[in-house]
C-alpha positions as CSV (number, residue, x, y, z in Angstrom):
1,X,74.0,47.1,124.9
2,X,70.8,45.3,126.3
3,X,72.0,46.2,130.1
4,X,75.1,47.7,132.3
5,X,78.8,47.6,131.5
6,X,81.1,47.1,134.2
7,X,81.8,50.6,135.2
8,X,78.2,51.2,135.0
9,X,77.4,48.1,137.5
10,X,79.8,49.3,139.5
11,X,78.9,52.7,140.0
12,X,75.6,50.6,140.5
13,X,76.5,48.8,143.5
14,X,79.2,50.4,145.0
15,X,81.5,48.2,144.5
16,X,85.0,48.8,142.6
17,X,85.2,47.4,138.7
18,X,87.9,44.6,139.3
19,X,85.4,43.2,142.4
20,X,82.7,43.4,139.2
21,X,85.0,41.7,136.9
22,X,85.8,38.5,139.8
23,X,82.5,38.3,140.5
24,X,81.7,38.4,136.6
25,X,84.3,35.3,135.9
26,X,82.9,33.7,139.0
27,X,79.9,33.4,137.6
28,X,77.9,35.5,140.2
29,X,76.3,38.3,137.8
30,X,73.6,37.6,134.7
31,X,74.2,38.5,132.1
32,X,72.9,39.2,128.5
33,X,73.2,37.6,125.5
34,X,75.6,40.6,124.3
35,X,77.9,40.4,127.5
36,X,76.1,43.5,129.4
37,X,75.0,42.9,133.3
38,X,71.6,42.4,133.8
39,X,71.3,44.7,136.9
40,X,68.1,43.8,138.0
41,X,69.0,39.9,137.9
42,X,72.4,40.5,139.2
43,X,71.3,42.4,142.2
44,X,68.9,39.3,143.7
45,X,71.5,36.6,143.0
46,X,74.0,38.7,144.5
47,X,71.3,39.8,147.2
48,X,70.3,35.6,147.7
49,X,74.2,34.4,147.5
50,X,75.5,37.4,150.1
51,X,76.5,36.4,153.7
52,X,75.1,39.7,155.6
53,X,77.5,39.3,158.1
54,X,80.4,39.8,155.4
55,X,79.2,42.5,154.2
56,X,81.1,45.9,154.1
57,X,78.7,48.2,156.3
58,X,79.2,51.7,157.1
59,X,80.4,52.0,160.5
60,X,78.1,53.1,162.9
61,X,79.8,55.9,164.8
62,X,80.9,55.3,168.4
63,X,79.5,57.5,171.0
64,X,80.8,57.8,174.6
65,X,78.4,58.7,177.1
66,X,79.1,62.2,178.4
67,X,80.0,62.4,181.9
68,X,77.7,63.9,184.3
69,X,80.1,66.4,185.2
70,X,80.3,68.1,182.0
71,X,76.4,68.1,181.6
72,X,76.4,69.8,185.3
73,X,79.4,72.4,183.9
74,X,77.0,73.2,180.9
75,X,74.2,73.7,183.5
76,X,76.3,75.8,185.6
77,X,77.7,77.9,183.2
78,X,74.2,78.5,181.5
79,X,72.6,79.3,184.6
80,X,75.7,81.8,185.4
81,X,74.9,84.1,182.5
82,X,71.1,83.7,183.3
83,X,70.4,81.3,180.7
84,X,68.0,78.2,181.2
85,X,69.6,75.4,181.9
86,X,68.7,71.7,181.7
87,X,66.7,70.1,184.4
88,X,68.3,67.5,186.1
89,X,68.4,64.1,184.6
90,X,67.5,65.5,181.7
91,X,69.6,65.8,178.4
92,X,71.5,68.8,177.3
93,X,71.0,69.6,173.9
94,X,73.0,70.3,171.9
95,X,72.3,74.0,171.4
96,X,73.1,74.5,175.0
97,X,76.4,73.1,175.5
98,X,77.4,74.9,172.2
99,X,76.1,78.1,174.4
100,X,77.8,77.3,177.0
101,X,81.1,76.2,175.2
102,X,80.9,80.3,173.9
103,X,80.5,82.0,177.0
104,X,83.3,79.9,178.7
105,X,85.7,81.2,175.4
106,X,84.2,84.5,176.2
107,X,85.1,84.9,179.7
108,X,88.8,83.1,179.0
109,X,89.2,85.4,176.6
110,X,88.2,88.3,178.9
111,X,90.8,86.7,182.0
112,X,93.1,86.5,179.3
113,X,93.2,89.9,178.5
114,X,92.7,91.1,182.1
115,X,96.1,89.6,182.3
116,X,98.0,91.0,179.1
117,X,96.5,94.5,180.8
118,X,98.0,94.0,184.0
119,X,94.8,94.0,186.0
120,X,95.0,90.3,187.1
121,X,97.6,89.3,189.4
122,X,99.2,85.7,190.1
123,X,97.2,84.0,193.2
124,X,100.2,82.1,194.7
125,X,102.8,84.9,194.5
126,X,100.3,87.5,195.8
127,X,99.4,84.7,199.0
128,X,103.5,84.9,199.0
129,X,103.9,89.0,198.9
130,X,100.9,88.9,201.5
131,X,102.6,86.5,204.2
132,X,105.8,88.4,203.7
133,X,104.4,92.1,204.6
134,X,102.6,90.0,207.5
135,X,106.1,88.4,208.9
136,X,107.9,92.0,208.0
137,X,105.4,93.5,209.9
138,X,104.9,91.2,212.8
139,X,108.9,90.8,213.2
140,X,109.1,94.9,213.5
141,X,106.5,94.8,216.7
142,X,108.3,92.0,218.4
143,X,111.4,94.2,217.9
144,X,110.0,97.6,218.6
145,X,109.7,97.0,222.6
146,X,113.9,96.2,222.7
147,X,114.4,99.4,221.0
148,X,111.5,101.6,222.9
149,X,112.0,100.0,226.7
150,X,114.9,102.2,227.9
151,X,113.2,106.1,225.9
152,X,109.7,105.2,227.8
153,X,111.6,104.1,231.2
154,X,113.4,107.4,231.1
155,X,110.4,109.1,230.4
156,X,107.9,107.9,232.8
157,X,111.5,107.8,235.6
158,X,111.2,111.6,235.1
159,X,107.7,112.5,234.7
160,X,106.9,110.0,237.9
161,X,109.7,111.9,240.0
162,X,108.5,115.3,238.8
163,X,104.8,114.4,240.3
164,X,105.5,112.5,243.3
165,X,108.7,115.0,244.5
166,X,111.3,112.1,244.8
167,X,113.4,110.0,242.8
168,X,111.3,107.4,241.2
169,X,113.0,104.8,239.2
170,X,111.8,102.6,236.8
171,X,113.9,99.8,235.5
172,X,114.3,99.3,231.5
173,X,114.5,95.4,231.9
174,X,110.7,95.7,233.9
175,X,109.1,98.1,231.0
176,X,110.7,95.6,227.8
177,X,109.1,92.4,229.7
178,X,105.6,94.2,229.8
179,X,105.8,96.1,226.7
180,X,106.8,92.9,225.0
181,X,103.8,90.9,226.6
182,X,100.9,93.1,225.5
183,X,102.8,93.5,221.9
184,X,102.5,89.8,221.6
185,X,99.1,90.0,223.3
186,X,98.3,92.2,220.5
187,X,100.5,90.1,217.8
188,X,97.9,87.4,218.8
189,X,94.7,89.0,218.3
190,X,95.6,89.9,214.8
191,X,96.6,86.9,213.7
192,X,92.9,85.5,214.1
193,X,91.8,86.9,211.2
194,X,92.7,84.9,207.8
195,X,92.9,86.2,204.5
196,X,90.7,84.8,201.8
197,X,91.9,84.8,198.4
């Protein structure tokens, strides 16, 4: 055999044996006298006869541009860990992105473990609990003057009467009104600071 067999030539050019048989039948290959394929001559003939726009090429990988937010997130993560971050406008290397990815995975695992151990609480739940406790405390203070006004009026009446030497009457309603005013003013002061979770 002077040249290549159909199988050998198919492997040589990266086509199927059926495609080589069709090309051979159509006269697009150069054959030796024994029917084997002249590889060099057939390659030249195929190159001249083939339309480059119709050849199968391996598709170029389609790479999407990385959003700037993702690049800045990589930089922020690296800075938090004290590592070198990419320059603004400069590209992030694969190593930097991989390092940031591993750091974030480690942080996520640490947070998940803390949740499992019960060391972390749900933010919304904690906020609701603090709000409920503050509301209960406020309600207790708002109702306090009504409960103690009569007792305080009686005590003050007795102590003032002793000090003055004659009967002094302090009205319960007046005492309650003064207490309520002072308690509300105090609660208004307490409401100023805000809890930031």
